[in-house]
N, C-alpha and C positions, 0 to 999 in steps of 0.2 A: 867740461863745464854748461847747463843749461840756461843760456840766454835769451831774454825777453828784449828787442829793440821796439819800442813804441812810439806810435804817431808817425812810423816809416812805411811809406808807398814807394820808395826808391829802390829799396833792397841793398844801398851802398854799404851800411855799416854790417847787417844783416851777413853779406857776402865777404866781408872782410872777418868776421870772428871764424863762419864755416870754413874759410880756406884755411885758417888755423887748427881745425878740428873739432870747433865746438859745434854741440846742437842749439844752432842760432835759429830764433824765429822773428820776424818782423810781422808786425799787428798795425793795421790802420782801418779805417772807415772807407779806403779807396784800393781798389785792386792795387797787387804790386807791380813794378812798371820791368821788374826780372824774375823770371822763373827760378822756384827755390821754397823755402818754408814759411809761408804767408799764412797770417790767420785774418780773412776779414771780418772785423767786429769791431764794438766800442772796448779799447783796450780795457776799460776799468774791470770787463768783465773776467781778464786774464790775472788781474792781480792775486788771486789767492794761488795761483797754479805752484807749482813748485819749480822754481827758478833760483840760478845760482847770482843772477847777475840780472840786471834791469837797465839800460841805456834810453834813455825817452826824450822825446823830441816834440813836446806839446807844441800848437799850434799858438803862433805869436800875435794874429791877427789884432787880438785886445789886450795885449800885454807889451807888445814893444813901445821905445819911445820915439819912434818913427811915427808912429799912428798918435801923439800927443795931442795934436790939435783935434780929435774926435774926443779924447776921452773923456771930455761933459756928456757928449751923446751917448756913449757905451757903458755906463755905471754898472747897469745890470748885465751887461755880456761879458764884463769885468770880473764881478763877481763870481760868473759861473766859470769863466778860464783860472781864476783862480784857487776855485774851489777843487778845479781840476787837478790843478799842478799840487797841491795841497795831500790830495788822494795819492798821487803816484808819490812823493816825496814820504809819504806817512803809510806807505807797504809794508806789506812784509818780508818783501826782498831784501834778503841780507846785504847785498851791495847794489846801489843806486849812483847814476849821474844823469842828471836832467841836466838839458842845453837848452839853451835861450838867449836872444841878444838881449842887449840891456834894456831894462823895461821895469816894469811894476814890481816883478814878484821882488826884485832885490830890495824895495821899499816895504813893502806889504806882508812879506813872510821871512825872507831872510837875505842878507847880502851873499852872493856867488864866492863859493872857494877858489875858483880861479877865473880869470878871463884870458880867451887865447885867441890867436890870430892865425888866419888859412897860411900866411907867408912865414910862420913858424915849423909850418908842417909842408913846406916843399909847393906852396901855389901863391903867385904873386899879386893876391888880391887882401885887399883888406875889409875886414868884417868881424868885430868886436865880437866874439862868441863867451857867453856865461855858460858855466858848470855850478854847478849845485851838489855836490859830491857826498854819499856816505857809504864808508867804509873802503874809500877806495883811495888813491895818491893822487897827487896833480899832476897832469900830463905834462912829461918833459918832452920841450923842444926838439922835433927828431929831424929837421931840412929846412934850416933857416933859410930864405931866399932872399934877394934885393926887392925885387918887385912890391910895389905899394899903388897899386892899381885899385881904383873904387869901382868894379865892374857891377858887382853885384848892386849896390846902391844905386848907381845910373842905369839898372837894367830899365829897357821901352816897357811901358804899359802893355798890358795885352792878356789874353785869357789863361796863358801858361807863367804866368810873371808869378804871382804865390809859390807855385808848383818849383819853379826853377831857383827861385831864390831861397828856398828851405832844403833843397840837396845838399848833404854832407859832404863836404869835399873829399877826397879818396884818401889823400893824406891823412888827414884829421880821422878818419874810420880807419887807415893802417895803424894808426899810435894807438887808437884804442884799444885794438885788437891783441898790436904788440904787448902794451904795457897794460892792459888790466884784462887781458885774457891768459 
């Protein structure tokens, strides 16, 4: 399958699919942190390509409820972010998974098809993660662990905080590749 991993600079999900023999490409405005198939550009330019599957991780800066106290000051930014999400969800790609934290996508576009947690996929952290699915089954928990640490939520401020919080857990990436690939 030819797979587009939208808004991914880490290469984690791309590499999970590539390890299973897929022609997987990440696309982001940032360069990739890992060597591999990566397109550095606005992902909207790539949506008309011949992709079999897209997994999209749109930036949550203006969408997540964790920033709700600033929503009144972000009306235009939220509008742009929601339009970006709509364009990805409405792209001609036959199978789509869009990932984002709990936020306004649920109330302004549609409710997610599934909410997953890292602890369902081998990581002892909590981070409610919504999935909006098109022609894909819900992810089945692959490795439930007992830890329930709030490490991501409590991450210290710093220049790389947003990047560190946005990386996909390897167990979730592996489950996506195994179950959707």
